[in-house]
PDB file as gemmi writes it, atoms N, CA and C in Angstrom:
CRYST1    1.000    1.000    1.000  90.00  90.00  90.00 P 1                      
ATOM      1  N   UNK A   1      23.904  12.581 -29.176  1.00  0.00           N  
ATOM      2  CA  UNK A   1      22.582  12.604 -29.788  1.00  0.00           C  
ATOM      3  C   UNK A   1      22.155  14.057 -29.962  1.00  0.00           C  
ATOM      4  N   UNK A   2      21.669  14.371 -31.103  1.00  0.00           N  
ATOM      5  CA  UNK A   2      21.292  15.751 -31.401  1.00  0.00           C  
ATOM      6  C   UNK A   2      20.000  16.109 -30.668  1.00  0.00           C  
ATOM      7  N   UNK A   3      19.925  17.362 -30.261  1.00  0.00           N  
ATOM      8  CA  UNK A   3      18.725  17.835 -29.571  1.00  0.00           C  
ATOM      9  C   UNK A   3      17.684  18.182 -30.618  1.00  0.00           C  
ATOM     10  N   UNK A   4      16.549  17.505 -30.560  1.00  0.00           N  
ATOM     11  CA  UNK A   4      15.513  17.764 -31.562  1.00  0.00           C  
ATOM     12  C   UNK A   4      14.499  18.796 -31.077  1.00  0.00           C  
ATOM     13  N   UNK A   5      14.713  19.328 -29.888  1.00  0.00           N  
ATOM     14  CA  UNK A   5      13.829  20.368 -29.396  1.00  0.00           C  
ATOM     15  C   UNK A   5      12.510  19.845 -28.851  1.00  0.00           C  
ATOM     16  N   UNK A   6      12.390  18.532 -28.722  1.00  0.00           N  
ATOM     17  CA  UNK A   6      11.125  17.971 -28.246  1.00  0.00           C  
ATOM     18  C   UNK A   6      10.870  18.341 -26.800  1.00  0.00           C  
ATOM     19  N   UNK A   7      11.888  18.179 -25.953  1.00  0.00           N  
ATOM     20  CA  UNK A   7      11.775  18.547 -24.540  1.00  0.00           C  
ATOM     21  C   UNK A   7      12.609  19.775 -24.264  1.00  0.00           C  
ATOM     22  N   UNK A   8      12.029  20.672 -23.537  1.00  0.00           N  
ATOM     23  CA  UNK A   8      12.810  21.775 -22.993  1.00  0.00           C  
ATOM     24  C   UNK A   8      13.089  21.444 -21.547  1.00  0.00           C  
ATOM     25  N   UNK A   9      13.971  22.185 -20.911  1.00  0.00           N  
ATOM     26  CA  UNK A   9      14.346  21.872 -19.529  1.00  0.00           C  
ATOM     27  C   UNK A   9      13.135  21.869 -18.608  1.00  0.00           C  
ATOM     28  N   UNK A  10      12.237  22.829 -18.764  1.00  0.00           N  
ATOM     29  CA  UNK A  10      11.058  22.896 -17.909  1.00  0.00           C  
ATOM     30  C   UNK A  10      10.142  21.713 -18.115  1.00  0.00           C  
ATOM     31  N   UNK A  11      10.009  21.269 -19.360  1.00  0.00           N  
ATOM     32  CA  UNK A  11       9.153  20.114 -19.648  1.00  0.00           C  
ATOM     33  C   UNK A  11       9.710  18.850 -19.001  1.00  0.00           C  
ATOM     34  N   UNK A  12      11.023  18.679 -19.085  1.00  0.00           N  
ATOM     35  CA  UNK A  12      11.654  17.508 -18.496  1.00  0.00           C  
ATOM     36  C   UNK A  12      11.476  17.516 -16.987  1.00  0.00           C  
ATOM     37  N   UNK A  13      11.644  18.659 -16.365  1.00  0.00           N  
ATOM     38  CA  UNK A  13      11.487  18.766 -14.915  1.00  0.00           C  
ATOM     39  C   UNK A  13      10.036  18.479 -14.515  1.00  0.00           C  
ATOM     40  N   UNK A  14       9.084  18.998 -15.295  1.00  0.00           N  
ATOM     41  CA  UNK A  14       7.667  18.729 -14.994  1.00  0.00           C  
ATOM     42  C   UNK A  14       7.346  17.250 -15.144  1.00  0.00           C  
ATOM     43  N   UNK A  15       7.859  16.617 -16.195  1.00  0.00           N  
ATOM     44  CA  UNK A  15       7.625  15.190 -16.397  1.00  0.00           C  
ATOM     45  C   UNK A  15       8.236  14.373 -15.258  1.00  0.00           C  
ATOM     46  N   UNK A  16       9.431  14.742 -14.832  1.00  0.00           N  
ATOM     47  CA  UNK A  16      10.085  14.026 -13.730  1.00  0.00           C  
ATOM     48  C   UNK A  16       9.295  14.195 -12.438  1.00  0.00           C  
ATOM     49  N   UNK A  17       8.822  15.398 -12.174  1.00  0.00           N  
ATOM     50  CA  UNK A  17       8.031  15.647 -10.959  1.00  0.00           C  
ATOM     51  C   UNK A  17       6.715  14.873 -11.017  1.00  0.00           C  
ATOM     52  N   UNK A  18       6.103  14.833 -12.173  1.00  0.00           N  
ATOM     53  CA  UNK A  18       4.850  14.069 -12.323  1.00  0.00           C  
ATOM     54  C   UNK A  18       5.107  12.585 -12.087  1.00  0.00           C  
ATOM     55  N   UNK A  19       6.195  12.077 -12.614  1.00  0.00           N  
ATOM     56  CA  UNK A  19       6.549  10.672 -12.404  1.00  0.00           C  
ATOM     57  C   UNK A  19       6.780  10.361 -10.933  1.00  0.00           C  
ATOM     58  N   UNK A  20       7.460  11.290 -10.230  1.00  0.00           N  
ATOM     59  CA  UNK A  20       7.692  11.086  -8.799  1.00  0.00           C  
ATOM     60  C   UNK A  20       6.387  11.090  -8.026  1.00  0.00           C  
ATOM     61  N   UNK A  21       5.470  12.001  -8.378  1.00  0.00           N  
ATOM     62  CA  UNK A  21       4.170  12.048  -7.690  1.00  0.00           C  
ATOM     63  C   UNK A  21       3.376  10.772  -7.904  1.00  0.00           C  
ATOM     64  N   UNK A  22       3.367  10.288  -9.139  1.00  0.00           N  
ATOM     65  CA  UNK A  22       2.626   9.069  -9.457  1.00  0.00           C  
ATOM     66  C   UNK A  22       3.240   7.880  -8.720  1.00  0.00           C  
ATOM     67  N   UNK A  23       4.565   7.805  -8.696  1.00  0.00           N  
ATOM     68  CA  UNK A  23       5.236   6.709  -7.993  1.00  0.00           C  
ATOM     69  C   UNK A  23       4.941   6.773  -6.499  1.00  0.00           C  
ATOM     70  N   UNK A  24       4.980   7.973  -5.913  1.00  0.00           N  
ATOM     71  CA  UNK A  24       4.701   8.127  -4.484  1.00  0.00           C  
ATOM     72  C   UNK A  24       3.263   7.720  -4.183  1.00  0.00           C  
ATOM     73  N   UNK A  25       2.341   8.142  -5.018  1.00  0.00           N  
ATOM     74  CA  UNK A  25       0.935   7.786  -4.817  1.00  0.00           C  
ATOM     75  C   UNK A  25       0.740   6.272  -4.941  1.00  0.00           C  
ATOM     76  N   UNK A  26       1.376   5.660  -5.921  1.00  0.00           N  
ATOM     77  CA  UNK A  26       1.278   4.206  -6.083  1.00  0.00           C  
ATOM     78  C   UNK A  26       1.821   3.466  -4.874  1.00  0.00           C  
ATOM     79  N   UNK A  27       2.973   3.903  -4.371  1.00  0.00           N  
ATOM     80  CA  UNK A  27       3.537   3.254  -3.187  1.00  0.00           C  
ATOM     81  C   UNK A  27       2.648   3.457  -1.971  1.00  0.00           C  
ATOM     82  N   UNK A  28       2.044   4.621  -1.847  1.00  0.00           N  
ATOM     83  CA  UNK A  28       1.154   4.880  -0.716  1.00  0.00           C  
ATOM     84  C   UNK A  28      -0.081   3.987  -0.777  1.00  0.00           C  
ATOM     85  N   UNK A  29      -0.626   3.807  -1.955  1.00  0.00           N  
ATOM     86  CA  UNK A  29      -1.813   2.947  -2.111  1.00  0.00           C  
ATOM     87  C   UNK A  29      -1.459   1.501  -1.794  1.00  0.00           C  
ATOM     88  N   UNK A  30      -0.345   1.015  -2.328  1.00  0.00           N  
ATOM     89  CA  UNK A  30       0.066  -0.369  -2.078  1.00  0.00           C  
ATOM     90  C   UNK A  30       0.353  -0.581  -0.596  1.00  0.00           C  
ATOM     91  N   UNK A  31       1.022   0.374   0.037  1.00  0.00           N  
ATOM     92  CA  UNK A  31       1.316   0.259   1.466  1.00  0.00           C  
ATOM     93  C   UNK A  31       0.038   0.265   2.281  1.00  0.00           C  
ATOM     94  N   UNK A  32      -0.906   1.111   1.926  1.00  0.00           N  
ATOM     95  CA  UNK A  32      -2.181   1.151   2.633  1.00  0.00           C  
ATOM     96  C   UNK A  32      -2.957  -0.142   2.493  1.00  0.00           C  
ATOM     97  N   UNK A  33      -2.983  -0.696   1.292  1.00  0.00           N  
ATOM     98  CA  UNK A  33      -3.670  -1.973   1.082  1.00  0.00           C  
ATOM     99  C   UNK A  33      -2.989  -3.098   1.856  1.00  0.00           C  
ATOM    100  N   UNK A  34      -1.669  -3.109   1.857  1.00  0.00           N  
ATOM    101  CA  UNK A  34      -0.938  -4.128   2.602  1.00  0.00           C  
ATOM    102  C   UNK A  34      -1.234  -4.007   4.096  1.00  0.00           C  
ATOM    103  N   UNK A  35      -1.261  -2.785   4.608  1.00  0.00           N  
ATOM    104  CA  UNK A  35      -1.592  -2.575   6.016  1.00  0.00           C  
ATOM    105  C   UNK A  35      -2.990  -3.042   6.341  1.00  0.00           C  
ATOM    106  N   UNK A  36      -3.931  -2.774   5.462  1.00  0.00           N  
ATOM    107  CA  UNK A  36      -5.310  -3.218   5.684  1.00  0.00           C  
ATOM    108  C   UNK A  36      -5.396  -4.739   5.719  1.00  0.00           C  
ATOM    109  N   UNK A  37      -4.656  -5.403   4.844  1.00  0.00           N  
ATOM    110  CA  UNK A  37      -4.658  -6.870   4.824  1.00  0.00           C  
ATOM    111  C   UNK A  37      -4.047  -7.410   6.112  1.00  0.00           C  
ATOM    112  N   UNK A  38      -2.954  -6.823   6.568  1.00  0.00           N  
ATOM    113  CA  UNK A  38      -2.299  -7.288   7.790  1.00  0.00           C  
ATOM    114  C   UNK A  38      -3.212  -7.096   8.994  1.00  0.00           C  
ATOM    115  N   UNK A  39      -3.859  -5.946   9.096  1.00  0.00           N  
ATOM    116  CA  UNK A  39      -4.757  -5.682  10.223  1.00  0.00           C  
ATOM    117  C   UNK A  39      -5.958  -6.625  10.178  1.00  0.00           C  
ATOM    118  N   UNK A  40      -6.496  -6.879   8.998  1.00  0.00           N  
ATOM    119  CA  UNK A  40      -7.623  -7.810   8.856  1.00  0.00           C  
ATOM    120  C   UNK A  40      -7.209  -9.219   9.269  1.00  0.00           C  
ATOM    121  N   UNK A  41      -6.038  -9.649   8.844  1.00  0.00           N  
ATOM    122  CA  UNK A  41      -5.563 -10.983   9.212  1.00  0.00           C  
ATOM    123  C   UNK A  41      -5.358 -11.085  10.723  1.00  0.00           C  
ATOM    124  N   UNK A  42      -4.807 -10.038  11.330  1.00  0.00           N  
ATOM    125  CA  UNK A  42      -4.608 -10.053  12.777  1.00  0.00           C  
ATOM    126  C   UNK A  42      -5.947 -10.105  13.509  1.00  0.00           C  
ATOM    127  N   UNK A  43      -6.933  -9.385  13.024  1.00  0.00           N  
ATOM    128  CA  UNK A  43      -8.259  -9.401  13.651  1.00  0.00           C  
ATOM    129  C   UNK A  43      -8.896 -10.783  13.521  1.00  0.00           C  
ATOM    130  N   UNK A  44      -8.736 -11.431  12.374  1.00  0.00           N  
ATOM    131  CA  UNK A  44      -9.289 -12.780  12.185  1.00  0.00           C  
ATOM    132  C   UNK A  44      -8.611 -13.790  13.107  1.00  0.00           C  
ATOM    133  N   UNK A  45      -7.301 -13.693  13.245  1.00  0.00           N  
ATOM    134  CA  UNK A  45      -6.580 -14.598  14.148  1.00  0.00           C  
ATOM    135  C   UNK A  45      -7.024 -14.373  15.579  1.00  0.00           C  
ATOM    136  N   UNK A  46      -7.175 -13.116  15.974  1.00  0.00           N  
ATOM    137  CA  UNK A  46      -7.637 -12.807  17.334  1.00  0.00           C  
ATOM    138  C   UNK A  46      -9.047 -13.348  17.563  1.00  0.00           C  
ATOM    139  N   UNK A  47      -9.940 -13.148  16.599  1.00  0.00           N  
ATOM    140  CA  UNK A  47     -11.317 -13.634  16.733  1.00  0.00           C  
ATOM    141  C   UNK A  47     -11.338 -15.156  16.818  1.00  0.00           C  
ATOM    142  N   UNK A  48     -10.533 -15.820  16.011  1.00  0.00           N  
ATOM    143  CA  UNK A  48     -10.498 -17.282  16.045  1.00  0.00           C  
ATOM    144  C   UNK A  48      -9.945 -17.767  17.387  1.00  0.00           C  
ATOM    145  N   UNK A  49      -8.937 -17.105  17.890  1.00  0.00           N  
ATOM    146  CA  UNK A  49      -8.374 -17.478  19.190  1.00  0.00           C  
ATOM    147  C   UNK A  49      -9.367 -17.285  20.312  1.00  0.00           C  
ATOM    148  N   UNK A  50     -10.075 -16.174  20.287  1.00  0.00           N  
ATOM    149  CA  UNK A  50     -11.080 -15.931  21.325  1.00  0.00           C  
ATOM    150  C   UNK A  50     -12.235 -16.924  21.224  1.00  0.00           C  
ATOM    151  N   UNK A  51     -12.654 -17.261  20.010  1.00  0.00           N  
ATOM    152  CA  UNK A  51     -13.730 -18.241  19.831  1.00  0.00           C  
ATOM    153  C   UNK A  51     -13.288 -19.608  20.339  1.00  0.00           C  
ATOM    154  N   UNK A  52     -12.054 -19.982  20.061  1.00  0.00           N  
ATOM    155  CA  UNK A  52     -11.535 -21.260  20.550  1.00  0.00           C  
ATOM    156  C   UNK A  52     -11.444 -21.272  22.070  1.00  0.00           C  
ATOM    157  N   UNK A  53     -10.970 -20.188  22.642  1.00  0.00           N  
ATOM    158  CA  UNK A  53     -10.880 -20.099  24.100  1.00  0.00           C  
ATOM    159  C   UNK A  53     -12.263 -20.164  24.735  1.00  0.00           C  
ATOM    160  N   UNK A  54     -13.226 -19.497  24.150  1.00  0.00           N  
ATOM    161  CA  UNK A  54     -14.600 -19.539  24.672  1.00  0.00           C  
ATOM    162  C   UNK A  54     -15.171 -20.955  24.560  1.00  0.00           C  
ATOM    163  N   UNK A  55     -14.952 -21.601  23.414  1.00  0.00           N  
ATOM    164  CA  UNK A  55     -15.467 -22.956  23.221  1.00  0.00           C  
ATOM    165  C   UNK A  55     -14.853 -23.917  24.233  1.00  0.00           C  
ATOM    166  N   UNK A  56     -13.561 -23.759  24.499  1.00  0.00           N  
ATOM    167  CA  UNK A  56     -12.912 -24.638  25.471  1.00  0.00           C  
ATOM    168  C   UNK A  56     -13.415 -24.352  26.887  1.00  0.00           C  
ATOM    169  N   UNK A  57     -13.745 -23.105  27.162  1.00  0.00           N  
ATOM    170  CA  UNK A  57     -14.201 -22.746  28.510  1.00  0.00           C  
ATOM    171  C   UNK A  57     -15.606 -23.267  28.786  1.00  0.00           C  
ATOM    172  N   UNK A  58     -16.460 -23.291  27.788  1.00  0.00           N  
ATOM    173  CA  UNK A  58     -17.835 -23.733  28.008  1.00  0.00           C  
ATOM    174  C   UNK A  58     -18.019 -25.235  27.834  1.00  0.00           C  
ATOM    175  N   UNK A  59     -16.965 -25.958  27.401  1.00  0.00           N  
ATOM    176  CA  UNK A  59     -17.073 -27.403  27.202  1.00  0.00           C  
ATOM    177  C   UNK A  59     -16.920 -28.180  28.512  1.00  0.00           C  
ATOM    178  N   UNK A  60     -16.792 -27.504  29.577  1.00  0.00           N  
ATOM    179  CA  UNK A  60     -16.591 -28.150  30.873  1.00  0.00           C  
ATOM    180  C   UNK A  60     -17.472 -29.304  31.024  1.00  0.00           C  
TER     181      UNK A  60                                                      
END                                                                             
């Protein structure tokens, strides 16, 4: 394929670096959101377990 001069080596490297930064940021955001969901679910399960244990203890 003939080189049409659209990209120079520096432009290609900058575009690749920008793509890597965007991908890293996207993965970090998704991982953070997933962690927040997991921690929230664990807190809800713990709260439900404690509420059930309390209800069983006071039903004497």
